[in-house]
C-alpha positions in Angstrom: 36.2 104.5 244.5 35.6 102.0 241.7 37.5 101.4 238.4 37.8 99.0 235.7 41.2 97.6 234.6 41.7 99.0 230.9 42.4 95.7 229.7 39.3 94.5 229.8 38.2 96.6 226.9 41.6 96.2 225.5 42.3 92.6 225.0 39.2 92.6 222.0 41.3 95.8 220.5 44.6 93.7 220.6 42.9 90.8 218.6 41.3 93.3 216.1 44.4 94.9 215.9 46.3 92.0 215.1 43.8 91.0 212.4 44.5 94.3 210.7 48.4 94.5 210.6 48.1 91.0 209.7 46.0 91.2 206.7 47.7 94.5 206.0 51.0 92.7 205.7 49.9 89.6 203.7 48.2 91.7 201.2 51.2 94.5 200.9 54.7 93.9 200.4 55.5 92.6 203.7 54.3 88.9 203.6 57.2 87.9 206.0 56.1 89.8 209.0 53.8 87.2 210.2 54.7 83.5 210.2 51.8 81.7 210.8 53.3 78.9 213.3 54.9 81.5 215.1 51.9 83.8 215.6 49.8 80.3 216.6 52.5 80.2 219.4 52.0 83.7 220.6 48.8 83.6 220.2 48.6 80.6 222.7 50.7 82.1 225.2 48.8 85.3 225.0 45.5 83.4 225.7 47.0 81.7 228.5 48.5 84.8 230.2 45.0 86.3 229.6 43.0 83.5 231.2 45.7 83.7 234.2 46.0 87.1 234.8 42.6 87.9 236.4 42.9 84.4 238.3 46.3 85.2 239.6 48.0 88.2 239.1 44.8 91.3 239.1 43.8 89.0 242.4 47.1 88.8 243.7 47.8 92.6 243.1 44.5 93.7 244.7 45.4 91.6 247.7 49.0 92.7 247.8 48.2 96.3 247.3 45.3 96.8 249.6 47.1 94.9 252.5 50.3 97.6 251.8 47.8 100.2 251.5 46.1 99.3 254.6 49.4 98.6 256.7 51.2 102.2 255.6 47.6 104.0 255.3 45.7 103.5 258.4 42.2 105.4 259.0 42.9 108.2 261.4 39.7 110.1 262.8 38.1 108.9 259.6 40.6 110.0 257.1 43.4 107.6 255.4 46.8 108.9 256.7 50.1 107.7 255.5 52.4 106.6 258.6 54.7 109.2 257.5 52.1 111.9 258.8 50.6 113.2 255.5 47.0 112.5 253.9 46.6 109.6 251.6 46.5 110.4 247.8 43.0 110.9 246.4 41.9 111.0 243.0 42.7 114.6 241.5 44.1 114.7 237.6 47.3 115.5 239.3 47.6 112.3 241.6 46.7 110.6 238.3 49.5 112.1 236.6 51.7 111.0 239.5 50.7 107.8 239.6 51.4 106.9 236.0 55.1 108.9 236.5 55.7 106.2 239.6 54.2 103.5 237.6 56.7 104.1 234.8 59.4 104.4 237.2 58.3 101.1 238.7 57.7 99.3 235.0 61.5 100.5 234.1 62.9 98.6 236.9 61.0 95.7 236.7 61.5 95.4 233.0 65.2 96.2 233.3 65.7 93.6 236.2 64.1 91.0 233.9 67.0 91.4 231.7 69.8 91.1 234.4 68.5 88.5 236.9 68.5 85.1 234.8 65.6 83.8 237.0 63.6 86.7 236.1 65.0 86.5 232.4 63.5 82.7 231.8 60.0 84.2 232.2 60.4 87.2 230.3 62.6 85.5 227.6 59.2 84.4 226.3 58.3 87.6 225.2 61.7 88.1 223.3 61.9 84.7 222.2 60.4 85.5 218.4 62.1 86.0 215.3 59.5 88.6 214.3 58.6 91.8 216.0 54.7 92.6 215.3 51.7 92.9 217.1 51.4 89.1 217.4 54.5 89.3 219.3 53.1 91.7 221.9 51.0 89.1 223.5 53.2 86.6 223.8 53.7 86.9 227.1 55.4 84.5 229.8 53.0 82.9 232.3 55.6 83.4 235.4 56.5 87.1 235.4 52.6 87.7 237.2 54.3 85.6 240.3 56.7 88.7 240.9 55.6 92.0 238.9 53.5 93.2 241.5 56.4 93.3 244.0 57.9 96.3 242.1 54.8 98.0 242.3 54.3 97.5 246.1 55.7 100.9 247.5 53.5 102.8 245.5 50.2 102.0 247.7 52.9 102.1 250.8 53.6 106.0 250.1 49.5 106.4 249.5 48.1 105.8 245.9 45.0 104.0 246.3 45.4 100.2 245.4 42.7 100.5 242.6 44.6 103.6 240.9 47.6 101.6 240.5 45.8 98.8 238.9 44.1 101.1 236.4 47.8 102.9 235.8 49.1 99.4 235.2 46.5 98.8 232.6 47.1 101.9 230.7 51.0 100.7 230.7 50.2 97.2 229.2 47.9 99.1 226.5 50.7 101.2 225.5 53.3 98.6 225.6 51.2 96.3 223.0 50.6 99.4 220.5 54.7 99.4 220.5 55.1 96.4 218.8 54.9 97.5 214.8 57.3 98.3 212.5 54.8 100.6 210.3 55.1 103.7 212.8 58.1 105.4 211.6 60.1 107.9 214.1 57.8 110.4 215.6 59.9 113.5 215.8 60.0 115.5 218.8 57.6 113.1 220.4 61.2 110.5 219.9 62.8 113.3 222.7 60.2 112.4 225.7 58.3 109.2 224.9 59.4 105.5 224.6 58.3 104.7 220.8 58.0 101.9 218.2 61.5 102.5 216.6 63.1 102.6 220.4 61.3 99.4 221.0 62.4 97.6 217.9 66.1 98.3 219.3 64.5 96.7 222.4 63.5 93.4 220.7 66.7 93.3 218.5 69.3 90.8 219.4 72.2 92.8 217.6 74.7 93.1 220.4 75.1 96.8 220.2 71.1 96.8 220.8 70.5 94.0 223.3 69.7 95.3 226.9 68.6 98.7 225.9 65.3 100.9 226.0 63.2 99.0 228.7 61.4 102.0 229.5 57.3 102.1 229.4 55.6 105.4 228.4 58.8 107.5 228.8 62.4 107.3 227.9 63.5 109.3 230.6 64.5 106.5 232.6 66.6 105.0 230.2 68.4 107.9 229.4 69.0 108.8 233.0 70.1 105.3 234.1 72.2 104.9 230.9 70.3 102.2 228.9 68.7 104.2 226.2 69.9 103.6 222.5 68.0 105.2 219.5 67.2 103.2 216.4 70.3 103.3 214.1 68.5 103.0 210.1 72.0 101.8 208.6 71.8 98.8 211.0 69.8 95.6 209.8 68.0 94.7 212.6 67.7 90.5 213.7 64.8 89.8 216.4 64.6 87.2 218.9 67.0 85.8 221.3 70.6 84.3 220.9 69.5 81.1 222.3 66.0 80.4 221.1 63.7 77.8 222.3 63.9 76.1 218.4 60.0 75.3 219.1 56.7 76.5 218.5 55.3 74.4 221.5 54.0 77.0 224.3 55.2 74.8 226.8 58.5 74.4 225.6 58.9 78.4 224.8 57.4 78.8 228.3 60.1 76.5 230.2 63.3 76.1 228.3 65.2 78.3 229.9 64.8 77.1 233.2 65.8 73.9 231.9 69.0 75.6 230.5 69.7 76.9 234.5 69.1 73.7 236.0 71.8 72.2 233.4 74.1 75.1 234.5 73.8 74.9 237.9 74.9 71.2 237.8 78.3 72.2 236.0 80.0 73.2 239.4 79.7 72.0 242.9 80.6 75.7 244.0 77.2 77.1 245.7 78.4 81.0 244.7 78.5 79.3 240.9 75.1 77.7 241.5 73.5 81.0 242.7 75.1 82.8 240.0 73.6 80.7 237.5 70.1 80.9 238.5 70.4 84.6 239.8 73.4 86.2 237.9 73.3 88.0 234.8 72.1 85.9 231.7 75.1 84.2 229.9 77.3 84.2 233.5 79.5 81.3 233.6 82.1 80.3 236.1 84.7 79.3 233.4 83.9 82.1 231.1 82.6 79.5 228.0 80.0 82.1 228.0 79.6 85.6 228.6 77.0 88.1 229.6 76.0 91.2 227.1 78.2 93.3 229.4 81.1 91.4 228.9 80.2 90.8 225.2 80.0 94.8 224.4 83.2 95.3 226.7 85.3 92.6 224.3 83.8 94.3 221.1 84.8 97.8 222.1 88.1 96.4 222.8 88.3 94.9 219.5 87.1 98.2 218.0 90.0 100.3 219.8 92.4 97.4 218.8 91.5 98.0 215.3 91.8 101.6 215.1 95.2 101.5 216.8 96.2 98.9 214.3 94.8 101.3 211.4 96.8 104.4 212.8 100.0 102.5 213.2 99.7 101.4 209.6 
């Protein structure tokens, strides 16, 4: 069965909604929502991603998923049968729902590892590098994630989901992620109990220390809640968007590569091969001499300082 990737129709909609939000923000009381140079960088990166995706991600994913599907789901008497002994999944409506759930689970771990492994972060930091949070930022995608993202989804065709179904679900996921990048949508009441919403994604893009590395979910927030990375928006906190080590440039190629250069510089700081490995594949901020800290270390330090302050208040 043939399906069309939803992103084929999504890209023109992305541009239309960016233009709409941009016009609305400039004609109302939110003129700072968009910075023209920043938007130019985001659109340039988005165009590059849109060109590379069909050439690399979609083709590689189709080839990879089809290969995995065929290996783990050979035809037995004309029927696709998983090596575990059950018939491979068809196209019933409930299979689509299960596929979307599996996609969301895969997206959560893909996204979380982008924040936990520095080499992956070097590709993903592109998306977080803007100080602005708007629909333009939504298309500010790194080009190098396309080389490893399909690896997080290989298990889906392996257990019997048809490759084209997985590709469609990936496209739907991308559509949902785009529209989350807007500050014009308030908290959505009971929907916040289940779905990853706009306010939750604002938390994810914040560089406030208490918000960092939180809310990695795609459609749903259940995996964040289950694995301890969920945090709702606290409206008493003034959000600062961006990253703690910005590229300080509007040049798309500098934005794409600046973290890789920093990794290389850090690897040269020590001759110990374990240190070199950790600078590349450890968590962002890791250092062998404690000169820089990971987000987990920062949060622990702040928590200890808070407890000390509370103890001093009690003692006085």
